[in-house]
N, C-alpha and C positions, 0 to 999 in steps of 0.2 A: 484432585483437590482433597484436602485433609478432612477427616471426620469432623473436626471442630468447625471448619468452614461450612460443611453441609448442615450442621445443626444451628448455626447462627450466621452472623455477617461474615462475608468473605473479606479478606485483606486484599485490596486491589490496588495495583499501581499502573499508571499510564506513563510509559517511557517515551518522551517526545510529545509534550502536551501543547502542541501548536494548534493549528486550525481544527483538524479532525480529532486529534488526541484530546484537545481541550474540550471539544464538544462531548466526547465520550466521558471524560472525567467529570465535567459539570453535571451532565445528566445523571450519572451514577451517584454522585454525591448528593444531588438534590433528591434522589430516590431513597436516601438514607443509608447508602453503603459507606464503608470505611475506605476512603480513597486517598492515595498519595500520588504525587506527580513528580517526575524528574523534569526540571526546567532550568534555565540559566539566564543570567543577565537581567535586563529590565523586566522581562516577563516574570522571572522568579521573584524579583523584588515587589512587583505589583501584586502577585498572587499572595505573597506573605503579608503584605500590608493591607490589602483590601479584599482579598478573596478572589475567586475566579468568576468573572461576570459573564453570564450567557445571555445574549440578546436573541430572542426568537419573535420576529415580527414586532409588535408593540409591547411585548412583555419582557421583563428582565428578571433574572435570577442570579443571586450571588451565592456561589457554592463554597463552603469551607472545606479545604483539602489540606493535607500535609504536603508541603512543598520543599524540595531540596535539590541541590545539584550533585549530591553524593549518594550513590546507590547504597552504600554501607549504612547511611543514616536511616534509610527506609527499611532495610532488612528483607528477609525472605517473604515472598508473597504467595497467596493462594492463586491469584490470577494476575497475569502480567500482560497488558496490552502494549504492543510495540508499534509506535506510529511514526518512527523516524522515516526520513527519506532513505532510499536504499543505500546510496553512497555514504550517508552519515552513519548508518548502522554498521557498515563495513569497517569504519574507522573507530567505532565506539562499542562494538559488541562485547569485548572483553570486560568493559567497565560495568556491564549489566549483570555479570555473574553473581554478585552478592544478592540480587533480587530473586534468584532462582534456586529453589530447593528441589528435592526429588519428586515432590508432588505438585509443583507449580504448573498451572496451565498457562501456556504461552499463546497469545492470540495476536499475530501480526496483522495490522491493517495498513497495507502498503501497496504501492503501485509496482507493476512489472512482474517479472518472474522471481519468486522468492527462493531463498536458500533451501526450503523444505520441499520444493516442488516434486522432486523425484524420489522422495521417501516412500518406498513401497509402490511406486507408480512409474510407468514409462516404458514397459517392456524391456528391451535391451539397454535402455538408459536408466533403469531402476537403480536408485542409490547413487546416481551420478552427481558430482559436485561441479558446478559451473564456474569457470575462471572469471567470467564477467560479473558474477554475483558474490562468490565467496572464495576468492583465489587461494587463500591459505587455510581454509576450513575453520577459521576463528569464529564465525557466526554459529556454525553448527555445534562447536564445542561449548560455547557460552549459552546457546539456546537450542537444546537438543530437539531435533525434529520429532522424536517419539513423544514429546510433551506438548506438541503444537496442535492447535485447532486452527485450520486455515480460515481466513476471512476475506471477503471481497466487499468493498465499500461502494455503495451507490447513493451517495449523498455529498453535499458540498457545504463548506463553511469557510469563513475567513477570520483573520485575527487583525482587526483594524487598528488596535493599539495594544500595548503590553497589558496582560491580564484580562483582556476582553475577547470573547469569542462571539461571532455573529453567524448564526445558522443560515445556510442558503437553501438550495432546492434538494429534494429527495430526503428519504428517511430510512432507506433499506440497508441492512447489513446481512449478508449471507455468510453463514458459518458452517463448517463441515469438519468432521473428524477425518484425518488423512487415511484412516482405514476404510472409509466409505460406509461405515456402520453408524446406526443411531445409538450412540453410547450415553451412559449416565452423565459423563462430564460435558458432553455436548448439550444435553437437556438442561443442565445447571446453568451453563453460560447463556443459553437462549432465554432462560427464565430471568437472569439478571438483566439482560439487555432489553427484554420486553417490558419488564417492570420499570426500567429507566426511560421508557417512551419511544424506543426504536421499533421499527418494523423489522424484527429479527427473525430470520427464517433459516431452518436447517437444510443442508443439501448433502446428498450422498455422493456428489460429483464435484468436490471443491476444486480439483485441478481443472476440470472443464470450465467452471465459472471464472477461474483466474484467466484461462486462455481466451475465453469469450470477451472479457473486458480488454485484455491486451490486444485482441484482434482489431479493435478500433483505435486504441491508444498508440500503438507502435508506429502508425503511419501519420495520423493527424497531428500528434504532438511534435515530432521533429519537422514535418513539412511546414507547420504553422510557425515554428520557431525560426526556420530558415527564411520564410517569406514575410513574416510579420502580419499575416492575414488571419482574420477570424475564420471559424469553421465554415460558415455559409459561403464566404468568398472562395475558399478552396474547393468546395463541392459544386459551386456554380461554374467554375472554370473547367472547360473540357480537358485541358492538359493536366492540371493538377489532380483532378478527380480520377483521371486515368492512372496516374502514379499511385494514388491511394488504392485503387482497385488492384493494381499489379502486386503491391506489397501485401494486400489482404489475401490474394491468391497464394502467395508464398507461405504466409502464416497458416492458411487453411490446409496446405499440403503437409505441414508439420503436424497440425492437429490430427489429420487423418492417419499419419504414421504412428501417432501416439494413442490411437483409438478414441480420439475425441470427435464426437459428432457435433459440428458447429450448429446444427439445427436451423440454419437459414443460409441464404446465399449472400455473397458480398454486397449485391445490390440492395438486399433487404436490410443488411446492417448499416449501409450508407444512408438508407432512408430513415433509420432510427436516429442517426446523428443529425440529419437535416432538421428533424423535428425540434432539436435543441436550440436552433437559431444561431444568432451571431455571437457565439461565445469565444473567449480566448482560452486556449488549452493551458494546462498547468505549466507545460514547458515554455510556452511563449511568455507566460507571466513570470516565470523564473528568470528568463533572459532580461525582461524589462526591469525587473527588480534587482538585477545583479547577483542573483543566487545561482549556485551550481545546479544545473539541470540533471534529471535522472536518466541519463543517456544509456548507461550500461544495463540496468535492469529492464528498461523498456524496449531497447532496440538491440544492443550488443548481445544480450542473452539469447533472444530468438535466433540471431544470426549464428551464434555458437551452436545452438541446438541443431540448426539446419546443417551445419558442417558435420556434426557428429552422426547425423542420420543420412548424410549424403544427398541432401535436398538442396538444389541450387537456389540461391537467394540474391541474384544480381541487383535487383532494384533496392531491396532492403539494405544491402551492403553499400550501395552508392550513397543512399541517404545517410547511412551511418557515418561514412567517411566525411561527408559534407558537414553534418551537424557537429561532429567531433572537432573539425577544423574551426568552425565558427565559435564553439565553446572555448577552445584553446586560445584563439586569437582575442577572445574577450576576457581571458584570465580566469575562466570558470571551469576548466578541465585540465588535469595534469598532463603535460606534454608527453610523458612516458606511457600513459595509458593507451591500451589498444595496439601497441606496436609489437 
């Protein structure tokens, strides 16, 4: 972050100001930060015309932000939050280059295995580029991992209409320097997020936090999308919960090979998911809304890592094949992908 930004307001952009990105943008703007958003279509028009409206319980806040569909119009940023879905980022990463200067801090808040995951981490996979995530290296070129602070989102929000963000459950954002150190740039970002009302916590093991969240998402998401069932139904059925458990065991084996201590058993992690009740996973919601699901970052990437480490993943690969076919047959996944 530049010296000017440390002395005063940081110039902040949220690329992909949908549900989660819009919440971050609105909170930061309401806290007095200089915020710009990349948006498009009806959402962009609504933000330009009426501001970005945040609904939190009975309260409403209208945040004034600079909104554009052109990164060039927003220019170089001090802090760039990237909240695209993983497949969308793969298609649009190069267009974000005008936002990134040599001192720009990049904070991806995304699901699945990110492009930066093996930057200085992973033992024999350190520095590896995953074909399922960044097949041509375009994301890493536009958004250099050396400038990334990793983030894991433990909150929910929705976008009920263009220009409107409705906060859901949770308020936790975990942020960590990829070096594993408590750095000044990490402290600055935690200060920004805390001032904006988030429960922002630093971690020295951001890769572990990514993998822990994925440990639950990579099974529940595709299985729910295949069955149309809410989480409680999947976990109450002895056959589907057995499949969840087998996929979790495969992911735990990868974690162990990467030096990640899961910190709990698969049964304990399943118990945490049970406490959330009858919710629909994000992938099931995507299918129901006719949106492209995040198959590659959430499930194909772990399978690719397993292959590179020589760890068998028969259950995960079976589910990957099934969910890809469902998505292709629904016109939500390119037929050439994964072949």
